[in-house]
Each structure stands twice: as C-alpha cells, then as structure tokens.
C-alpha positions in Angstrom: 0.2 -0.3 0.1 1.7 3.4 -0.9 1.2 6.8 1.2 1.1 10.5 0.1 4.0 12.3 1.8 3.6 15.9 2.8 6.8 17.5 3.4 6.0 21.5 3.7 7.4 22.6 6.8 4.0 22.7 10.0 2.4 20.7 8.0 1.3 16.7 9.6 2.6 14.1 7.1 -0.1 11.5 6.5 1.7 8.4 7.1 0.4 6.7 9.9 3.6 5.5 11.4 3.6 7.5 14.7 7.0 7.5 15.1 8.4 8.9 12.4 5.7 12.0 12.7 6.9 13.0 16.0 10.7 12.7 15.0 9.9 15.1 12.0 7.7 17.5 14.6 10.8 17.5 17.2 12.8 18.5 13.7 10.5 21.2 13.2 10.3 22.4 17.3 14.3 22.6 17.3 14.7 24.9 13.9 11.9 27.4 15.7 13.3 27.3 18.6 17.0 28.0 17.6 15.4 31.1 15.7 13.8 32.1 18.7 17.6 32.2 20.5 19.2 33.3 17.8 16.3 36.2 18.0 16.6 37.1 22.0 20.5 36.9 22.3 20.3 39.9 18.5 17.7 41.7 21.0 19.9 41.8 24.3 23.0 42.8 21.9 21.1 45.6 20.8 19.2 46.6 24.9 21.3 49.6 26.1 23.6 48.6 29.0 22.3 50.6 32.5 24.5 53.4 33.2 27.0 52.4 36.6 27.4 56.2 38.2 30.9 55.8 40.1 30.9 58.3 43.2 33.5 61.3 42.2 35.6 63.1 44.2 34.7 67.0 44.9 36.3 68.7 41.9 38.8 70.5 44.7 40.0 68.5 47.6 39.3 70.0 50.7 42.9 69.5 51.5 43.4 72.7 48.6 42.4 74.6 52.4 43.8 75.7 55.5 44.1 73.2 58.3 45.2 72.8 61.3 48.5 71.7 59.4 48.8 74.8 57.4 47.9 76.9 60.4 48.8 78.5 63.6 52.6 77.6 65.0 54.6 76.5 63.3 55.9 72.6 64.3 58.9 72.9 66.6 58.2 76.1 67.5 59.6 77.0 71.4 57.0 79.2 73.1 58.0 81.8 76.0 55.7 82.2 78.7 53.3 85.4 79.1 51.0 87.6 80.1 48.0 90.2 78.4 50.1 92.0 76.1 49.5 96.3 75.8 51.5 96.9 72.5 52.9 101.2 72.3 55.9 100.7 70.4 55.8 101.3 66.8 57.0 98.4 64.6 57.5 96.1 67.4 57.7 92.2 66.5 56.5 90.2 69.4 57.4 86.2 68.2 57.4 82.9 70.0 55.3 83.4 72.9 52.8 81.6 74.4 50.3 84.4 75.7 47.6 83.6 78.2 45.3 86.8 78.0 44.3 89.4 75.2 46.4 91.9 73.4 45.7 95.2 72.4 47.7 97.1 70.4 48.2 101.2 70.2 51.0 101.4 68.0 51.8 101.6 64.1 53.3 98.5 61.7 53.4 95.9 64.9 54.1 92.3 64.2 52.7 89.3 66.1 54.5 85.9 64.6 54.2 82.2 66.1 52.6 82.7 68.8 49.5 81.7 71.0 47.1 83.6 71.8 44.3 82.1 74.7 41.6 84.5 75.7 38.8 84.0 77.7 37.1 87.6 77.3 34.0 88.1 76.5 35.4 91.0 74.8 38.0 90.6 72.6 41.2 88.7 71.8 43.0 90.8 70.2 42.2 95.2 69.9 43.3 97.6 67.4 42.7 100.6 69.4 42.3 103.9 67.2 46.3 105.0 66.9 46.9 101.2 65.4 47.5 100.8 61.8 48.7 97.7 59.6 49.2 95.3 62.4 50.5 92.1 61.1 49.3 88.5 62.7 51.0 85.9 61.1 51.2 81.5 62.1 49.6 82.2 65.3 47.3 80.4 67.5 44.5 82.3 68.7 41.7 80.0 71.4 39.4 81.3 73.2 38.6 79.0 75.8 35.0 78.5 75.1 34.0 81.6 76.1 35.8 85.0 74.5 33.4 86.8 72.2 35.9 88.3 68.9 38.8 87.1 67.9 39.7 90.5 66.5 38.2 93.9 65.9 38.1 96.3 64.8 40.3 97.4 61.6 43.8 97.8 59.9 44.6 94.0 60.8 46.1 91.8 58.9 46.1 88.2 59.7 47.6 85.2 57.6 47.9 82.1 58.4 46.0 82.1 61.4 44.3 79.3 63.7 41.4 80.5 65.3 38.6 78.3 67.4 37.0 78.5 71.2 35.1 82.0 70.4 31.4 82.7 70.0 32.5 84.8 66.8 35.8 84.9 64.5 37.0 88.0 63.4 35.1 91.0 63.2 35.7 92.8 60.1 36.7 97.0 59.3 38.5 99.2 57.2 41.8 98.1 55.9 41.3 94.6 57.4 42.8 91.5 55.1 41.6 88.1 56.2 43.8 85.0 54.1 44.7 81.9 54.5 43.4 81.2 57.9 41.1 78.5 59.4 38.2 79.6 61.4 36.2 76.5 63.1 34.9 75.5 66.2 32.7 77.9 67.5 32.0 78.4 70.9 27.4 78.3 71.3 26.7 80.1 74.1 23.2 80.8 75.9 21.7 84.0 73.5 24.6 83.8 71.0 24.6 84.5 67.1 27.7 82.8 65.7 29.7 84.3 62.8 33.0 82.8 61.4 33.6 86.1 60.1 30.8 90.0 60.1 31.3 93.0 59.2 29.3 96.1 60.3 31.1 98.8 57.9 34.1 99.7 56.8 36.3 100.2 53.3 38.8 98.1 51.6 38.1 94.5 53.2 39.4 91.5 51.8 39.2 87.9 52.9 40.8 84.7 51.1 41.2 81.4 50.8 39.9 80.5 54.5 38.8 77.5 55.6 35.6 78.8 57.2 33.6 75.9 59.0 31.0 77.0 60.9 28.2 73.9 61.4 29.0 71.8 64.1 29.3 68.3 62.6 28.8 67.0 66.5 25.8 69.1 67.6 24.7 69.0 63.8 24.3 72.7 64.4 24.7 74.8 61.7 25.3 78.4 64.0 24.8 81.7 62.2 26.7 82.5 59.2 30.5 82.2 57.7 29.8 85.9 56.8 27.6 88.4 58.7 27.4 91.4 56.4 25.6 94.6 57.2 26.7 98.2 58.2 25.5 99.3 61.5 28.2 101.6 63.4 29.7 102.8 59.6 27.8 105.0 56.9 28.5 101.7 54.6 30.6 98.5 53.9 31.8 99.3 50.7 35.3 97.3 48.5 34.8 93.9 50.0 36.4 91.4 47.9 35.4 87.6 49.8 36.8 85.3 47.2 38.3 81.5 46.8 37.5 80.5 50.2 35.6 77.2 51.4 32.6 77.7 53.7 30.5 75.4 55.1 26.5 75.8 57.5 25.4 79.0 58.8 21.4 80.1 58.6 22.4 81.5 55.4 26.1 80.6 54.8 26.3 84.3 53.7 24.4 87.0 55.7 22.9 89.7 54.6 20.9 92.6 56.7 18.3 93.9 55.3 20.1 97.7 56.6 23.0 96.9 54.7 24.5 99.8 53.3 26.9 98.0 50.7 28.5 98.8 47.1 30.9 97.2 45.3 30.9 93.6 47.7 31.8 90.4 45.6 31.8 87.4 45.8 33.8 84.7 43.6 35.2 81.6 43.3 34.2 80.1 47.0 33.1 76.7 47.4 29.6 76.5 49.3 29.1 72.6 51.9 25.5 72.0 51.7 25.1 71.9 55.9 23.4 75.2 56.3 19.8 75.8 57.2 17.8 77.8 55.1 20.8 78.7 52.2 23.4 79.9 50.9 22.8 83.7 51.0 20.3 85.8 52.2 19.2 88.7 49.8 21.2 88.3 47.7 19.7 91.6 45.2 20.3 94.1 47.8 22.1 97.0 46.6 26.0 96.5 46.1 26.1 92.8 46.2 27.9 91.6 43.0 27.7 87.9 42.9 29.5 86.0 40.5 28.9 82.8 38.5 32.2 81.2 40.1 30.7 80.2 43.4 29.9 77.0 43.8 29.2 73.8 44.7 32.2 71.7 47.0 30.9 68.4 45.8 30.2 68.9 42.6 31.6 71.8 41.3 28.2 73.5 40.3 27.3 77.2 40.3 25.5 78.1 43.1 22.5 79.8 42.1 21.2 82.1 45.2 
C-alpha cells in the first residue's frame, strides 16, 4: 500500500507511522526554538546597558584650603610664657610667645608671629585701638577657651595663616582688614549667641581670601549663624569687600545679609560652599551693592550656586 507524503514545514505527514511523524515534529520544534533563541540574543545585544554611576571626588579637594596643619604656630617652635600684652611701640615684633590673656595694640606696624594667644574675655582676644595701623598677625593660634566673644576687632589688620577656634565670633572686619589662608572653626555656642565666622558692621577695603570657614558643628548638627554676616550698623556703609576662593560650610544662611546693609562693590567669586546650612547660601542676594558671580559653586560637584 502506498502513502501520500507532505514535506511542507509545519504540516503533518499523512504517514500512519507515529514514530516517524514524532521525529519530524521534534525537528521542526528544534528549528523554531533555535530561531527564537537567535532573535533573543540579537535583541539582548542591541538593548542599551544600564549605566554604572560611580561617585566622584569633589572637583577641588578639601585639603586645598587651610587646616590646623597649615595654620597656627609652626611645628617645632618653642614658646615662652607671657601674660596679657599692651603693644605701644611702633614696628614692634612679638614672636615665640605663649600668651595667656588678651592683646591690645596701640602702635603702628606691629607684628605678632609664631605665637599662641589664649583669651577667655567676653570682648576681644586682639583689639586694634584707634591709633593702631597695619597690624600683622601671622602663624598664630588663637584659642577663645569657649568664652571669648570676638577674635579680633575692629580694623587696620592682616591675619595670615591664623588658626582660630573656641570663640563665639571670629574676626570683626572693618576698614583696611585682610584675612587670608586662615582657619576658623569650632565656634563656641553659648546661650543667645548668633555665631559668625566673620562679621562686618561697616568699613571700606576688606579682603577675605582662601580661608576655611567651618561654621557647621557636626557633633551637634548645628549650622550656627553664618560664614560671613554683612551689615553697616556702625558705619555709613560697607564698601569694596572681596570674598574670594574660600571654603564655607554652615550657617542659617552661609552668607547673611542684613536688611539695613548699605553696600557697594561687595564681590563674591570663586568660592566653594558646603550644604550644611539651615535656609540657603545667601540671604537677600539682590540687595544693592552685592555682586554674586557664577564662579561660586557647590563644593561637592562644582556646579554654580544659584542664589
């Protein structure tokens, strides 16, 4: 007896032999599965791969700015004990002292170098009197002992590589003041204080450059008040102030601006800001006299801080 055979793919043969038909169906199934598998592989190869995001270091490392290792009394310096000082001689140089007490400066061109000042006065660790001109404080450590009110006040001085801590407020800026390459940190929070790393209540000709202004207290999660507080309560105005290339972290507002500020040419540029503030980076950025450049950026990613 003869049988008709159909060789078309996918159509069962008319053979009554179930063994032969089963084998043929198995062959067809293998071919179909093979085609599907190849298609799946091609599709997988064409699919976009998930991007691996690797955290990157800040564009500028924190070690670029001053620290305890690069400010204060140089390592190996031998200090002689001293009490509080009143400096009244022009061109006097004070060096290598461990000063317990505060320092008042009356003279011109005085230099205080390679010394430590420990002052717990609620007033000023260093005060420049009305007759003082061009005081230079360099490679000095100032310890406010958790009680001192203000590091230095109120004009005609330069601080360079100074390590300041333990006071409620850092330097009080005024006319002809410069703070460079210095480290302000661990301010003393006392009842009712509004701690500022730097504060100005009026003056002309101020430079604040390449300092570490660490206002935020990580131990207590307290941002304190400001890296710089701007006002003009004690003078007609605040003018010609340059705040440049600093690291600032903390504050209710990192840069506080009072409503009564009368300002002109107050320039902020090339600064890096941390994110441990309470409200924002700068209060009242549109206040007259404020110049905020787009080179002020976030410390962690280098993107501009838009006030």
